[in-house]
N, C-alpha and C positions, 0 to 999 in steps of 0.2 A: 593272351591279344592277338590278333590277325592283323598282319597287315597285307592290304594289298595294290600288286605295282605294276604299271602295265604302260606307253609307248605310245606315244603322239610324233608319227612319224609325216612331214613334207615335204615334199621334192617337188622342186620343177628349176626353170632358168633362175637364172639369181635377179630377185629383188620377184618375181613372179613366182611362186610357188602353187602347179598346177594339179597333184597330186597332197589331196588327206588323210593321211590312214591310222588306225588305233587297231590293235595289238589283244585284248583282253575281256570285250564286250561282243561275244559271239553273234556273228550274226545280225548286229546293232548299230545304230549308229547314235556315234556320241557329239557334239553339239558344246566348245570350247570355245572361248573366249571369239566367238560372232562366226569361227569355222564348221562347216559340219567332216567329222572322221568318220570313215569307211568302216567296218573290220575288215585287215587282212591281218594272213598269219607268219609274223617276221618274229625276228630275233634280233638284240641292237647286244649289243658289248665290247669291249678288248678298249672306248677311250681310257687311259691311266696315264698319270700322271709322269716326268718323268721327275730327279733335281736337275738338269740338263735344261733343262727348258724348251729342249725343243717339242715337234709336233708332235701331239694327239693322231693320234689316226683309231681308227673303230671302223665294225664293219656291221651290216643290216642284213642279214640273211632271210631269203626268198628259197617258197618251194621250184621248184625247177621244172615248168613251164614255158609253152611257146608263147606265151602273152607275156609271159615277168624277163621272159626273153631276152625279147625284142624291147621292150620298157630299160631293163638295168641296161644293152647295149645305145639307147638315146641315152639314158644318163649319163654313162659314159663319158662317150662322141664326143659331145655339148657341156662336159661341166658341170653340172647339173649341181647344186645349193641341198643341204639337206641343211633341215632341221628336228634333231628328237629330244623329247622333252620325258624325260620321267616321274611319270606323278602316281599319287596316292589313289586309290580308289574304294567309291566303296560300292552297291547293288543301283544309289538314288543318281551314285553323281560323280565326277572327279572331286573330293578333296583340295588338294593342294598340288601344284605344280615343285619336284622338286632339283631339276636336275636341268640342262637345255644345252646338249650337243649339236653345232654348227661345222659341218664341213662338204668338201666337194669329192663327188664322186669319180672317182680318179684312178681304179683301179678292178677287175670282176676275176670268179672265174665259176665254172661250176663243176658240178658232175651228174649223174643222172638222176638225184634226186635233191640237189639244194643248187641254190647260186645265193655266191659272195660279195654282196659289194664293198669295198674298201671307202671308206670317207677320214680322205684329210685335212686336219682341220685350218681354214680360212684362216685363218691367226699363224704367220710369218712368226716366231720367238723372238729371232735375230733380226730381224727388221722395220719390224713392227707392223709389212702390209696385208692387204686383204684384198681381194690375196695377193700373194707374194707375186712380185713383179719378174718384168725381165728386162735387162734391157736393152733400149731400142731409139732410134735417133730417133723420134715423135717424142718420146720420157726425158730425152740427154742431150738433143744435140746430135752435132756429130763426131762420130767418135772416133781417135784418131787408131791408124792400121800398122805403125810405125813405134818404134821405142825412142827414134830423133826429134826427138817434137821437144823446139826451143819457144822458148813464151819470155 
């Protein structure tokens, strides 16, 4: 028995994915869930759960070209959200989705041949905020800056 699996990759500003790619039908477009995914050679990996319940990091690896460097820089600087779905497929179509991973483009690096973008989990396992929140005056009100606060 032979299994074919691949990945669907959506990325863009939060709530507005701008780019849709797949890595298993070379030179072809895949229509799935009312979206058109173009072919882009990329690798996805590293989404591993731990027993501590901390955040899951994953990576997307692409060929190093001027276009992908500019795209990766924009994704990291603007904290774009990505969704990667692992699917089983046949020559005709996608049989079913196996797993989906959501992540925020957090860091990246490159060498002469490839670019690697690290996706941090959008779920904070400790606080259950999506994405993790910072304490600001708008979210919690005035913050005391002294230890001698009387109620």
